[in-house]
Every structure is written in structure tokens, then in C-alpha cells.
N, C-alpha and C positions, 0 to 999 in steps of 0.2 A: 082395425086396419093398421094401426101403429105396430102391433105385434107381428103382423104379416110382413111388413117392411123390415122390421128389425131382424126377423128370422132369416130373410134373404133379400138384401138390398138390390140384387140384380134382377128381380122380378119386374116385368114390364106392366104397363097399365092393364093390359088384357088379362094377364095372369092374376093380378091383384083383384080385378073385378070378378073373375071367376071364383076366387078364394072367398071373397066376402059377399058374393051374390048381389052385386050392384052393377049398374051400367057403367061403361067406361067414362062417360062424361061426368057422372057424379064422382067417380074415383079420382079423376084429374082435379076436380074442384076441391075435394076434401084434401088431397095431397098438397095442393098449392096453398089454399086459403086457410084451412084449419090446422094442418100439421106443419105448415111453413116449410115444405120440401120443394126441391126443384130437381129437374133431370140433368144429369151430368153424364157425358160419354167418356168412356175410357177404353183403351185397347192396349193389350200387352205387346211390346215390341221386343224382338230378340236382341239380346245384349251383344252378341258377336255375329256380324254379318260377313258374308263372303264378299270378295272384291266385286263380283257381278251384282250382288244385291246392293252394295254401296253405290255403285255406278247408276243402277236403275233408280234408286231412291233420290240421288242427286239430280238425275234427269227429270224426274217427276216434280221435285221441288222447284227447279228452274222453270218448268212448264207452268206450274201453278203461280209462281211469282209473276210471270209474263201475263197470264190470264187476269190476275188481280189488277195489274196496271191497266189493262184494256177494259176490264169489267169490274168496277169498284164494288158492285153489289153481289159479286159472285158467291160469297159465303151465305147470303140470305137464301140462296136456292139449294143449299146442300142439306140432304136428309140423311140421318144416320139410322142404323138398325139396332143399336144396342142402347138399353136404358138402364140407368142406375139412379136411384133417388137419394139425395143427401139433404141434410138440414141447411137451410139458407137463412142466415140471420141478418 
């Protein structure tokens, strides 16, 4: 399993499970407990944004800040769709 992850760190649990012929629960346990890996999310962001994109991003950030003030546990309810495994020491 370590070789599968080293070959492509962007693989999700499902893809790793298919590659090594194990169920997802076992793969998660091995990745966390035996290989000492954790999931990290990353997204590429364009370096140059148009004025419209900058304004939209600003509006969204202000909206999220306002929601966080009103809902302190907001981030506990966020689910992401990208998985990357990295070594956690």
C-alpha cells in the first residue's frame, strides 16, 4: 500500500482499496495507524484573477466570515471531495 501511495499521492481511499484489493475501512485504518498518514486537501488557485473574480472572491470571504461569527462550528460540517495523503509526524 505504501508503494501505491508513493506512486500517486492524489489517490483517494476508494482507488487505493481497489488497487490493493481491500475494503475502504481497512485501507483507512492502515493509512492512519500503520503508515502514519493523514488526508490533506489542496486546490490550485489561479495566480492572476480578473476584477470580477477578485470581487466575487471578496464577497464569498466576507460571507463566510459572517457565517463563522454566527455559526462557530461551521467548519465541522464542511466536506471536501479531493483527497491527498501525506505523512503526519
